[in-house]
C-alpha positions as CSV (number, residue, x, y, z in Angstrom):
1,M,28.7,129.6,76.3
2,Q,27.0,126.1,76.8
3,T,29.4,123.6,78.4
4,K,29.2,121.3,81.0
5,Y,32.1,122.8,83.0
6,S,32.3,126.5,84.8
7,Y,34.4,128.5,87.1
8,K,31.5,128.1,89.5
9,K,31.2,124.2,89.4
10,A,34.8,123.9,89.8
11,F,34.7,126.3,92.9
12,K,31.9,124.2,94.3
13,W,33.8,120.9,94.3
14,L,36.9,122.6,95.4
15,L,35.4,123.8,98.3
16,V,33.8,120.8,99.1
17,Y,37.4,119.2,99.0
18,L,38.9,122.2,101.2
19,L,36.0,121.5,104.0
20,L,36.7,117.6,104.0
21,A,40.3,118.3,104.3
22,L,40.1,120.7,107.2
23,V,37.3,118.7,109.0
24,P,39.9,117.2,111.4
25,M,41.5,120.7,112.1
26,L,37.9,122.5,112.6
27,I,36.9,119.6,115.1
28,A,40.1,120.3,116.9
29,I,39.9,123.9,117.3
30,A,36.3,123.9,118.3
31,G,37.3,122.2,121.7
32,I,39.2,124.0,124.5
33,M,42.4,125.1,123.3
34,P,45.5,123.8,125.1
35,E,48.6,126.2,125.8
36,S,50.9,126.5,122.7
37,R,54.0,124.5,122.7
38,G,55.8,126.5,120.2
39,F,55.2,127.3,116.2
40,I,57.3,124.1,114.9
41,M,55.3,121.9,117.0
42,E,52.0,123.2,116.1
43,L,52.7,123.6,112.4
44,G,53.5,119.5,112.6
45,V,50.2,119.0,114.1
46,A,48.3,121.3,111.7
47,F,49.9,119.2,109.2
48,G,48.8,116.2,110.6
49,F,45.3,116.9,111.1
50,I,45.4,118.5,107.5
51,G,47.0,115.2,105.9
52,L,44.7,113.1,107.2
53,G,41.4,115.3,106.2
54,M,42.9,115.2,102.7
55,L,43.3,111.2,103.1
56,G,39.9,111.2,103.7
57,A,38.6,113.4,101.1
58,Q,40.3,110.7,98.4
59,F,37.8,108.1,99.0
60,L,35.0,110.9,97.7
61,F,36.9,112.1,94.7
62,S,37.8,108.9,93.6
63,G,35.9,108.9,90.0
64,R,33.3,106.7,91.2
65,F,30.6,108.8,92.2
66,K,28.2,109.9,89.5
67,S,27.0,113.3,91.5
68,V,30.8,114.5,91.2
69,A,32.1,114.1,87.8
70,P,29.4,115.5,85.8
71,D,30.2,119.0,87.5
72,Y,34.2,118.7,87.4
73,G,34.8,116.0,84.6
74,M,35.8,112.5,85.0
75,D,39.3,113.2,83.9
76,N,39.5,116.2,86.0
77,I,38.6,114.1,89.1
78,L,41.1,111.6,88.2
79,Q,44.0,113.9,88.4
80,L,42.8,115.9,91.2
81,H,42.8,112.4,93.0
82,R,46.3,111.5,92.1
83,E,47.8,115.0,92.7
84,M,45.9,115.5,95.6
85,G,47.2,112.2,96.9
86,I,50.9,113.2,96.7
87,I,50.3,116.5,98.5
88,A,48.3,114.4,101.2
89,F,51.4,112.2,101.5
90,L,53.6,115.4,101.8
91,F,51.3,117.0,104.8
92,V,51.5,113.7,106.7
93,F,55.2,113.0,106.0
94,F,56.0,116.8,107.5
95,H,53.5,116.0,110.4
96,P,56.1,114.0,112.3
97,T,58.9,115.3,110.8
98,L,58.7,118.9,112.1
99,I,57.2,117.3,115.7
100,L,60.6,115.5,115.9
101,L,62.5,118.7,115.0
102,A,60.8,120.7,117.7
103,D,60.8,117.9,120.5
104,S,63.1,115.0,120.0
105,S,61.2,113.2,122.8
106,F,58.5,112.0,120.3
107,W,60.8,109.4,119.0
108,S,59.5,107.5,122.1
109,Y,56.4,107.0,119.7
110,F,58.2,104.7,117.8
111,D,59.8,102.7,120.5
112,P,58.3,99.4,120.7
113,R,59.9,99.2,124.4
114,V,57.7,102.1,125.3
115,N,54.5,101.2,123.9
116,L,54.3,98.2,121.6
117,P,51.0,98.5,119.9
118,R,51.4,102.1,119.4
119,S,55.2,101.8,117.5
120,V,54.1,99.1,115.3
121,A,50.7,101.0,114.3
122,L,52.6,104.3,113.5
123,I,55.9,101.9,111.7
124,S,53.3,100.3,109.8
125,V,51.4,103.4,108.6
126,S,54.7,105.0,107.5
127,I,55.8,102.3,105.6
128,A,51.9,101.6,104.2
129,L,52.2,105.3,102.7
130,V,55.1,104.8,101.1
131,V,53.9,101.7,99.3
132,L,50.5,103.6,98.7
133,L,52.4,106.4,97.0
134,A,55.1,104.5,95.5
135,S,52.7,101.7,93.9
136,S,50.5,104.6,92.4
137,L,53.0,106.4,90.6
138,W,55.3,103.8,89.5
139,R,52.7,100.6,89.4
140,L,53.9,99.5,85.6
141,T,57.8,100.2,86.9
142,F,57.2,97.5,89.6
143,G,55.3,95.0,87.4
144,L,52.2,95.4,89.6
145,S,48.9,94.0,87.9
146,Y,46.0,96.2,88.1
147,E,44.0,93.9,90.1
148,R,46.8,93.6,92.6
149,W,47.0,97.1,92.8
150,R,43.7,98.0,93.1
151,L,43.4,95.8,96.0
152,L,46.7,97.0,97.5
153,H,45.6,100.5,97.2
154,G,41.9,99.7,98.7
155,V,43.6,97.9,101.7
156,L,46.1,100.5,102.4
157,S,44.2,103.4,102.0
158,V,41.6,102.2,104.4
159,G,44.3,101.0,107.0
160,V,46.0,104.3,106.8
161,L,42.9,106.1,107.5
162,F,41.8,104.1,110.3
163,I,45.0,104.4,112.1
164,G,45.1,108.1,111.3
165,V,42.3,108.5,113.5
166,V,42.7,106.4,116.3
167,H,46.3,107.7,116.7
168,S,44.4,111.3,116.7
169,V,42.0,110.0,119.3
170,Q,44.7,108.2,121.4
171,V,46.9,111.2,121.6
172,S,43.8,113.6,122.2
173,H,45.8,116.6,123.0
174,Y,43.6,118.5,120.5
175,L,40.5,116.1,120.9
176,A,40.2,115.9,124.6
177,A,36.3,116.2,124.8
178,V,34.2,112.8,124.1
179,W,32.1,114.9,121.5
180,Q,35.5,115.7,119.5
181,Q,36.5,112.2,119.2
182,V,33.1,110.9,118.6
183,L,32.6,113.2,115.5
184,L,35.6,112.4,114.5
185,V,35.2,108.9,114.3
186,V,31.8,109.4,112.4
187,V,32.8,111.6,110.1
188,F,35.8,109.1,108.7
189,A,33.6,106.1,109.3
190,G,31.3,107.9,107.0
191,L,34.0,108.5,104.4
192,G,35.5,104.9,105.0
193,Y,32.1,103.3,103.9
194,L,32.6,104.7,100.5
195,V,35.3,102.1,100.0
196,V,32.8,99.4,101.2
197,H,30.1,100.8,98.7
198,T,32.4,100.7,96.1
199,R,33.9,97.4,96.7
200,L,31.0,95.3,98.2
201,V,27.6,97.3,98.0
202,R,27.8,98.0,94.4
203,P,28.7,94.6,93.0
204,W,26.0,93.2,95.3
205,R,23.2,95.2,93.4
206,S,24.9,94.6,90.1
207,K,24.3,90.8,90.8
208,A,20.9,91.3,90.0
209,K,21.4,92.6,86.6
210,P,23.7,90.1,84.9
211,W,24.9,90.6,81.0
212,K,25.8,87.7,78.9
213,I,28.4,88.1,76.3
214,V,26.8,87.0,72.8
215,R,29.8,86.9,70.6
216,V,33.4,88.3,70.4
217,T,34.6,89.7,67.2
218,P,38.0,90.7,66.2
219,E,39.1,94.1,65.1
220,R,42.3,95.5,63.5
221,D,45.3,96.3,65.8
222,D,44.6,92.9,67.7
223,C,41.7,94.7,69.2
224,W,38.4,92.7,70.2
225,T,34.5,93.9,70.9
226,L,32.4,92.4,73.2
227,H,28.7,92.0,72.1
228,L,26.7,92.1,75.5
229,E,23.1,91.5,75.9
230,P,20.8,92.2,79.1
231,C,19.6,88.9,81.0
232,G,16.6,89.3,82.4
233,H,16.5,93.3,82.8
234,N,15.8,96.4,80.3
235,G,19.7,96.9,80.0
236,M,21.3,100.4,80.6
237,T,20.4,103.7,79.7
238,F,23.6,105.7,78.9
239,E,25.1,108.7,76.9
240,C,27.4,108.2,74.2
241,G,31.1,108.6,75.2
242,Q,30.2,107.3,78.9
243,F,32.0,104.1,80.3
244,V,31.6,101.3,82.3
245,W,33.3,99.1,84.8
246,I,32.7,95.4,83.8
247,T,33.5,92.1,85.2
248,I,33.4,88.8,83.0
249,G,32.8,85.6,85.1
250,A,30.4,83.8,87.4
251,T,30.2,86.4,90.4
252,P,30.7,90.4,90.4
253,F,32.6,90.0,93.5
254,S,36.2,89.9,91.5
255,L,39.2,92.0,91.5
256,Q,39.1,91.8,87.8
257,Q,36.9,94.9,87.5
258,H,38.0,97.1,84.8
259,P,36.8,100.5,83.1
260,F,35.9,100.5,79.5
261,S,34.3,103.0,77.3
262,I,30.9,101.9,75.8
263,A,31.4,101.6,71.9
264,S,27.6,101.2,70.9
265,A,25.0,103.8,69.9
266,S,23.0,104.9,72.7
267,D,20.0,103.6,71.3
268,D,21.3,100.1,70.7
269,D,19.7,97.2,72.7
270,G,23.1,95.7,74.0
271,L,26.3,97.2,74.5
272,L,29.6,97.0,72.7
273,I,32.6,97.5,74.4
274,T,36.4,97.2,72.2
275,A,39.4,97.0,73.7
276,K,43.0,96.3,72.8
277,A,44.6,92.8,73.9
278,T,47.4,94.5,75.8
279,G,47.0,93.0,79.1
280,D,46.2,90.1,81.3
281,F,42.3,90.8,81.3
282,T,41.8,91.9,77.7
283,S,44.2,89.5,76.3
284,S,41.9,86.6,77.0
285,W,38.9,88.0,75.3
286,E,39.3,86.1,72.1
287,N,38.8,82.7,74.0
288,I,35.5,84.1,75.7
289,G,32.4,81.9,74.6
290,P,29.2,83.1,74.0
291,G,27.0,83.0,77.0
292,T,29.9,83.9,79.2
293,R,28.7,86.1,82.2
294,A,29.4,89.6,83.1
295,Y,28.5,92.1,85.6
296,L,28.3,96.0,84.7
297,E,28.7,99.0,86.9
298,G,27.6,102.3,85.1
299,P,27.4,104.2,83.3
300,F,30.0,107.0,84.4
301,G,31.7,109.7,83.1
302,S,30.9,113.1,81.3
303,F,32.7,112.8,78.3
304,T,29.5,113.2,76.2
305,P,28.3,115.5,73.2
306,V,27.2,119.0,74.5
307,E,23.6,120.0,73.0
308,G,23.6,122.0,69.7
309,K,27.8,122.0,69.9
310,N,29.5,120.1,66.8
311,L,31.9,117.8,67.9
312,F,36.0,118.3,67.3
313,L,37.3,114.9,68.1
314,V,41.1,113.9,69.0
315,M,41.7,110.3,69.0
316,G,44.6,107.9,69.2
317,G,44.5,104.2,69.0
318,I,42.0,102.4,70.9
319,G,41.0,105.7,72.4
320,I,38.6,105.6,69.5
321,T,36.0,103.8,71.3
322,P,33.9,107.0,72.9
323,A,34.1,108.6,69.5
324,M,32.6,105.7,68.0
325,S,29.7,105.5,70.4
326,M,29.3,109.3,69.4
327,L,29.3,109.0,65.8
328,R,27.1,105.8,65.6
329,T,24.8,107.6,67.7
330,M,24.7,110.5,65.1
331,A,24.1,108.2,62.1
332,Q,21.8,106.5,63.8
333,R,19.7,109.4,64.9
334,E,20.2,111.3,61.3
335,D,21.8,114.1,63.6
336,K,22.8,116.8,61.3
337,R,25.8,118.6,63.7
338,R,29.0,118.8,62.2
339,A,32.0,116.2,63.4
340,I,35.7,116.6,62.8
341,L,37.7,113.5,63.7
342,I,41.5,113.4,63.9
343,Y,42.5,110.1,64.5
344,A,45.8,109.0,65.0
345,N,47.7,105.5,64.6
346,P,51.2,103.9,63.9
347,D,50.4,102.8,60.3
348,W,47.3,102.3,58.2
349,E,46.8,98.4,58.7
350,A,46.2,99.7,62.7
351,V,43.4,101.8,62.2
352,T,40.7,100.3,64.3
353,F,37.3,100.5,62.6
354,R,38.8,101.9,59.4
355,E,36.3,100.8,56.9
356,E,33.2,101.6,59.3
357,L,34.5,105.3,59.6
358,D,34.5,105.5,56.0
359,E,30.9,104.2,56.1
360,L,30.1,106.9,58.7
361,A,31.7,109.6,56.7
362,G,28.9,109.1,54.3
363,K,25.8,108.9,56.2
364,I,26.7,112.0,58.5
365,D,28.8,115.2,58.2
366,L,32.0,114.0,59.3
367,K,35.1,115.4,58.3
368,L,37.6,112.1,58.6
369,V,41.6,112.9,59.3
370,H,43.8,110.0,59.6
371,V,47.7,110.7,61.1
372,L,50.0,108.0,60.7
373,Q,53.6,107.4,62.1
374,E,54.6,105.1,59.2
375,T,53.0,105.8,55.7
376,H,53.1,103.8,52.5
377,A,54.5,105.3,49.3
378,D,51.2,106.7,48.0
379,W,49.8,108.3,51.2
380,K,48.6,111.8,51.0
381,G,47.1,112.5,54.5
382,E,49.0,113.7,57.5
383,T,52.0,112.1,59.0
384,G,54.2,112.0,62.2
385,L,52.4,113.0,65.6
386,I,49.7,115.4,66.5
387,D,50.8,118.8,67.6
388,K,49.7,122.4,67.7
389,E,50.1,122.9,63.7
390,L,48.4,120.0,62.5
391,L,45.6,121.0,64.9
392,K,45.4,124.6,63.4
393,R,45.1,123.2,59.9
394,H,41.9,121.2,60.7
395,L,40.5,123.7,63.1
396,P,37.0,125.2,62.1
397,E,36.6,128.8,61.1
398,N,33.9,128.9,64.1
399,P,35.8,127.3,66.9
400,G,33.1,128.5,69.3
401,D,30.7,126.2,67.7
402,Y,32.4,123.0,68.5
403,C,33.1,121.4,71.8
404,Y,36.6,119.3,72.0
405,Y,36.9,116.0,73.0
406,L,40.7,114.2,73.7
407,C,40.8,110.6,74.3
408,G,44.2,108.4,73.5
409,P,47.7,108.0,74.7
410,E,48.3,110.5,77.8
411,P,51.6,112.1,75.6
412,M,49.4,112.8,72.6
413,M,46.4,114.1,75.0
414,D,48.8,116.4,76.7
415,V,50.0,117.9,73.6
416,A,46.7,118.2,72.3
417,E,45.2,120.0,75.1
418,L,48.0,122.7,75.1
419,G,47.6,123.2,71.4
420,L,44.2,123.6,71.7
421,R,44.6,126.0,74.2
422,G,47.1,127.9,72.3
423,L,44.8,128.2,69.4
424,G,42.2,130.1,71.4
425,V,40.1,127.5,72.4
426,D,38.2,127.8,75.6
427,W,39.1,125.4,78.6
428,R,35.5,124.7,79.3
429,S,34.9,123.3,75.8
430,V,37.7,120.8,76.0
431,Y,37.1,117.5,77.4
432,S,39.3,114.8,78.2
433,E,39.5,111.0,79.0
434,R,42.5,109.3,80.7
435,F,42.2,105.6,82.0
436,E,46.0,105.7,82.9
437,V,45.3,107.3,86.2
438,I,42.6,104.5,87.3
């Protein structure tokens, strides 16, 4: 079976994650082992080392490194980042909990009268961990803008990791040897540099390759398309279905860096990026003047067609943009493969790219299935929400000849993923793209 994903690749990256998570403990047990202080106490210490290692591994599995996502999938990487972050929090939480249960004298670590710097650091890191987890899980509930959350997430993550490493070295019960302390610091300094690389080095590199927005065009359902052209360079080579991070303004060093799927065909000279005016960032796109500078980082993602495979596309709302890149590329290259597009929208007027999709259906072998929640009197297409039965009605006779691409609202994607699995579609042929977890 020709797919991007496999058990072998998944196992490889899970093994990398496991090794990174165990680095602090491996360094600790590689030295001279002190006398045991009881099972509960040592379990609490082990939880602390593992939690620290998992927090460090989060910097690699953040979805911003091209060498990781193609083997595991961008959506899978981001889901792993989120779920492992929760588990890492639990490990770190049970670290002091178990130690205090075993020996209440360790409450002195939090007593400012005993050691003010240590108590401030431990209390601060405890609060930071709670804020880090809560703001990541309930950002919208707290009314936290993406830009502020991104800054908060980065600062707190680095701060927690720094205090964790310092705390481990200062306690030094299992890290008594200088070589152990140096090795721990070096490993986590390297992981911490990944944040510096993402937030500073990459923007600095993109500054040498600016883009300009030549025009902004309106689309259906309050969506807007940016037409970008490279300034003084050859542009960007990408595969249809990939995405970029974009910063609009005079400098790439900005908190307003957001991910968007590329909507243009792969062989176009410029780039098209389409988004719905829903937030502070995209709601201002209609007012962007021609010539406005932009900086792009990418391309990223493995949400791309597999050579020789037909395409089964399940899209919702503005999640259609990576599919538009695929279909436009097929038309541009006169691709003879078959494509089935199931496209869900609230109503007929909200169908973004409606007219162009009809044109594409006349140029390539495209079966177009619109799914509307609200319909007009003479509507004869699919109605309601995408579910397993709807997918079954349009599943091809030869499902193994297709790869399956899902992009849209998360509830729709959850139902579609389970529905396809329930219909016997191999998981290695299903590709998902969620931006809600970024």
